[in-house]
N, C-alpha and C positions, 0 to 999 in steps of 0.2 A: 504492499500500498505507499502511497503515495501520499503528500501534504501541498496545501495551497490556500492563498487566500485571494477572493473574491472580492473586487471595493465594490459599492455603490452609494450614487449619491442615495439617503432617504428618504428625500422628499421626490424622488423620483420610480426608485424600488427600496423599499426600507425591509428590515427584519419581518416586522408584523406582515407585511405583503407576502416574505416567503413562508413563512409559519401558516399563513392561510392557506397557501397550495396543497398544504398536507403532501402524502406519500408519492402526491403524482408529477410535484416538484414544477419544474420549469424552466424556461431555457437562460439561459447567460446568456440573450441574446447582445445587439447593437457594439459589440468591440468592433473597434475600426484602429487595432493595432495591432502591425504582423509578429509581434514576440508573444504578445495575450496571446495574440488566436494560435500562434504553435506550442505554446506550455498549452491550450486547451484539447491539442492534438493530442499532446503525450498523456493525457489523463485517461484511467482508464476506471470502468464501474467500479464504486466501493470505495474509489477515494477521499479523503476526506479534505474539506476546506474553512478554514476562519472564513468567518460575514463580516466585512470591516463596510462599516457607515465610514464614508470621506465626509465632506466638505467641514462644515462647524466639531459635530461630532469627535469625528477621527477616533474611532473605537474599533476593538474585533467586541461583536456586540454578538455571536454564535457559533456556529458548524455545523458546517452543513454537508452533505454526502454526493457523488458524482452517482446519478440514476440511469444515463446514459451518455456515451462517450461520440467522440467530435462526429457533428453531422455539420449539413448545410444551414445558416443562420435565417428562421424566418422572417425578418426583417429584413434582407434584401433579396434581388437578382443578381447580383455580383457574387458569381462562383469561389473569390477568394475569401468570403468568411462564412467561417465557421463556427459552432458552440457547441457547449455540452446543456446535459438540464443537471438540476440540481434540488436535493429537497433537504429542505432541514431538519436539522437533528437535534440540536440545545441552544438554549440560549444560557448567555452567560450570567452568572451569577453575580457577577463585578465587570462592568466593559473594563478591556482593557486600551486604553488608550495610548496614539502615537509616543506622547510625552513620556508616559508610564515606560514604553517598548525603550525608546533612546535610554532612556536613565538606567533602563540595564545591560554592565559592561556584555553578559552571555551575549545580549541582540544586536551589539553595534554590526555585526556583516551580515546581517536580514537583508531584504533585498528591499522590504518595507524602509528600513532606516536609510539606505542608498540610493535606492531609485522610485520615491510615493508617489509620483507619477503611473504608476505602471497598473493596471485595471486587474492584471491576472496574475498571479504570480507563486512564483513553489518557496516552500517552506522546509526548510530541513526538520528530521523527528526531533533534534533535540529543542529547537525552540518552539516546537507543535507542543514539545513536553513543557516547558517553561510556563508559555502564554498559558497551554490550557490551566496549570498549576496558579495563574494569578487568576486567571479569571472564575475560577472554580468550576472548572469545565472537566468532566472524563478524558483522561487522554485515550 
């Protein structure tokens, strides 16, 4: 299993929206960055990810599971863009903010710290374990 981080603007698609989709989940569509798209192409069913609210909140607010591997993004006719489907798994007991992540030296090499603009990014197993602990989430 691999780990990922999915960033979303909560005013567009937030954790409550993801939770409301239940086990059917939702396409993680609209990504128009080649690196983020390529990361989605690497994902497998069962991979886990952090759901991250961007903009003002800037925090990990829950975990999700990949339920469908990369397929054409239904929001465009352009064949270059793919997406995966994800479902909500668990809400963070304590949201883990970007400031908290940056303050922890164990997370200094995390992609989120080094390239905070990337909307889909990998997370190492160690980073996953640390942030789950901070958030009160099951690792």
